[in-house]
C-alpha positions in Angstrom: -15.3 -12.0 -2.8 -13.3 -12.4 0.9 -13.3 -16.0 0.0 -11.5 -15.9 -3.6 -9.1 -13.5 -2.3 -8.0 -15.7 0.8 -8.0 -18.7 -1.7 -5.8 -16.8 -4.1 -3.4 -16.5 -1.3 -3.4 -19.4 0.8 -4.3 -22.2 -1.8 -1.7 -21.5 -4.4 1.6 -23.3 -2.6 1.8 -26.2 0.0 4.3 -28.5 1.3 6.8 -29.7 4.4 10.0 -28.7 3.2 13.1 -28.2 4.9 12.8 -24.2 6.1 15.1 -21.6 6.4 13.5 -19.6 9.9 11.3 -16.8 8.5 11.2 -13.7 10.9 8.1 -12.9 12.4 6.4 -10.3 10.7 3.0 -8.4 9.8 1.8 -7.4 6.5 -1.1 -5.8 4.9 -2.7 -6.1 1.3 -5.0 -3.8 -0.8 -7.4 -5.7 -2.4 -8.9 -4.8 -5.7 -11.7 -5.8 -7.6 -11.6 -5.2 -11.6 -9.2 -2.3 -10.6 -11.3 -1.1 -7.8 -10.6 -0.8 -4.1 -12.3 -3.4 -2.4 -11.0 -4.8 0.7 -7.6 -5.4 2.7 -5.9 -8.5 3.6 -3.8 -9.1 6.7 -1.0 -11.7 8.0 0.9 -12.2 10.9 3.7 -14.6 11.9 4.2 -14.8 15.5 6.3 -17.0 18.2 5.3 -18.1 21.6 6.9 -18.9 24.5 6.9 -22.6 23.6 8.5 -22.2 20.0 5.4 -22.7 18.4 4.8 -20.5 15.6 1.4 -19.1 14.7 0.7 -17.7 11.1 -2.7 -16.1 10.8 -4.6 -14.4 8.0 -7.7 -12.4 7.8 -9.6 -10.6 4.7 -12.4 -8.4 4.6 -14.2 -6.4 2.3 -14.0 -2.2 2.7 -16.4 0.5 1.5 -19.3 -0.1 -0.8 -17.8 -3.7 -1.4 -18.4 -4.5 2.4 -22.4 -3.9 1.7 -22.5 -6.6 -0.3 -20.1 -9.0 1.0 -19.7 -8.3 4.7 -18.0 -11.6 5.5 -14.8 -11.9 7.6 -12.6 -14.8 6.8 -10.1 -15.8 9.1 -7.6 -18.4 9.3 -4.9 -19.5 11.8 -2.3 -22.0 12.0 -0.2 -23.6 14.6 3.2 -25.1 13.5 6.6 -25.9 14.5 10.1 -26.9 13.2 11.0 -30.5 13.3 14.5 -31.3 11.6 14.4 -28.2 10.1 10.9 -28.8 8.4 7.6 -26.9 8.8 5.1 -29.3 10.8 1.7 -28.1 11.2 0.0 -28.7 14.5 -3.5 -27.0 14.1 -5.5 -25.2 11.4 -8.9 -23.1 12.0 -11.0 -21.6 9.5 -13.8 -19.2 10.1 -16.3 -17.2 7.9 -18.2 -14.8 9.9 -20.4 -11.7 9.5 -22.2 -12.8 6.1 -25.1 -15.1 5.0 -23.1 -18.1 4.8 -20.8 -18.7 7.9 -18.3 -21.4 7.9 -15.9 -23.0 10.5 -13.5 -26.0 9.8 -10.7 -27.0 12.0 -8.0 -29.5 11.5 -5.6 -31.2 13.9 -2.6 -33.0 13.0 -1.2 -36.3 14.6 2.0 -37.1 13.1 2.4 -39.9 15.6 -0.4 -41.9 13.9 -0.3 -40.3 10.7 -4.2 -38.8 10.5 -5.4 -35.6 10.6 -8.8 -35.1 12.7 -11.4 -32.7 10.9 -14.4 -30.9 12.4 -16.8 -28.6 10.6 -19.6 -28.5 13.7 -21.7 -31.0 11.5 -20.0 -34.4 11.1 -16.4 -34.7 12.3 -14.3 -37.1 10.6 -10.3 -38.1 9.8 -8.0 -38.3 6.9 -5.0 -40.5 6.8 -2.0 -38.2 6.3 1.0 -38.3 3.9 4.4 -37.2 4.7 5.1 -33.5 3.1 1.6 -32.5 4.1 0.6 -28.9 5.3 -2.5 -26.9 5.7 -3.7 -24.3 3.6 -2.2 -21.6 5.3 1.1 -22.3 6.6 2.2 -23.5 2.9 3.2 -19.8 2.1 5.8 -20.3 4.4 6.7 -23.4 2.7 7.0 -21.5 -0.7 9.3 -18.7 0.8 11.8 -21.4 2.0 11.5 -23.2 -1.0 12.5 -20.2 -3.2 15.3 -19.0 -0.6 16.8 -22.5 -1.0 16.7 -21.6 -4.6 14.2 -24.7 -5.4 12.7 -25.2 -8.8 10.9 -28.2 -8.2 7.8 -26.5 -6.7 5.3 -29.5 -6.1 3.0 -29.5 -2.9 1.0 -31.5 -1.1 -2.2 -29.8 1.2 -4.6 -31.3 3.2 -7.8 -29.6 2.1 -10.9 -30.4 3.8 -11.9 -34.1 3.4 -8.9 -35.0 1.1 -5.3 -34.3 0.0 -4.5 -32.2 -2.9 -1.7 -31.7 -5.2 -0.4 -28.3 -6.6 2.5 -27.2 -9.1 3.8 -24.1 -9.3 5.7 -22.8 -12.2 8.4 -20.2 -12.3 7.9 -17.9 -15.0 11.0 -15.8 -14.6 12.1 -12.4 -13.0 10.1 -9.2 -13.3 10.7 -5.6 -11.9 7.1 -4.7 -10.7 5.3 -1.5 -9.0 3.6 -1.8 -5.6 2.1 0.8 -3.3 5.5 0.7 -1.5 7.5 1.5 -4.6 9.1 -0.9 -7.6 11.1 -4.2 -6.5 12.2 -6.9 -8.3 10.5 -10.3 -8.0 10.3 -13.8 -9.0 6.9 -14.6 -11.2 4.9 -17.7 -10.5 1.9 -19.4 -11.7 -0.2 -22.3 -10.8 -0.3 -25.1 -13.2 -4.0 -25.9 -13.7 -5.2 -29.3 -15.5 -8.7 -27.9 -15.2 -8.5 -24.5 -15.4 -12.1 -23.4 -16.7 -10.7 -20.0 -17.1 -9.1 -19.3 -13.6 -5.7 -18.3 -13.6 -3.3 -17.5 -10.6 0.0 -15.6 -11.0 2.2 -14.6 -7.8 5.1 -12.3 -7.4 7.6 -13.0 -4.2 10.3 -10.4 -3.6 13.8 -12.4 -2.9 14.9 -9.2 -0.7 11.5 -9.7 1.5 12.4 -13.4 2.4 10.7 -14.1 -0.9 7.0 -12.8 0.7 4.4 -12.3 -1.9 4.2 -8.6 -2.8 1.4 -9.1 -5.5 -1.3 -11.5 -6.6 -3.5 -11.8 -9.2 -6.6 -13.9 -9.5 -8.7 -14.3 -12.8 -12.2 -16.4 -12.1 -14.0 -18.2 -15.0 -16.2 -15.5 -15.4 -13.5 -12.5 -16.0 -13.4 -11.1 -12.8 -9.9 -10.0 -11.8 -8.7 -9.9 -8.0 -5.5 -8.6 -6.9 -3.7 -8.1 -3.5 -0.7 -6.0 -3.4 1.3 -5.3 -0.3 1.4 -1.9 1.1 2.9 -2.4 4.6 5.1 -4.6 6.2 6.7 -4.9 9.7 9.5 -7.6 10.9 11.0 -7.9 7.3 13.4 -5.4 6.6 12.4 -3.0 3.5 15.3 -1.0 3.4 16.9 -0.5 0.1 14.1 -3.0 -1.1 12.1 -0.7 -2.9 12.6 2.1 -5.5 10.7 5.1 -5.8 7.2 5.1 -8.0 5.6 7.9 -10.0 4.1 10.5 -7.8 1.0 10.2 -9.8 0.5 6.4 -9.1 -2.9 5.8 -7.8 -2.9 3.4 -4.6 
């Protein structure tokens, strides 16, 4: 479950783009499986003294779901701006606590246009292309694209041993309810050529620097995973949300 929810948020979008400066922030999402509370997703963007920016994500099941899927999925991306663009430096994926642990690191060598990959089994390398990001920092690229009113959302991502393309469609504007209240969003959907029943939809809020406030992913078996923003620091929420029904169950 944690792997799928992390994939929802972290594999819908990517590209090395001209980037608006996104402030440091921390966000907490409530994760549901078929309507039942199943866990949480935490994300944090910070900046160190060398102006290297660090984007972290952690997903873990809670309650009864933790008994069946105790895995903790953690991802970390180090990146920086170069010529007003997002340039990834390194990426680390770790899944621990369950039966199938996983480790994957990527180190980007932009001078020689290569990325070095290590899964603790057989290290290898991949030829880089321009406009390539890792599997985590691409969320920030999407936020920047939307801030710049871009509509051609085609992305390139280093995913394991290959480069993959993602195309995101803008479906329109929508007012949605979240645990923090109602908020105006831009609704997006990933276009899939071989969906096999899978579908991923994302809602980003313009007033919150286009931070995703809701995600939905349907698996080919019909399971519905959702993640909804419930806490946010670093990005002002003043006047962003309007009250929700007192009977709403979040």
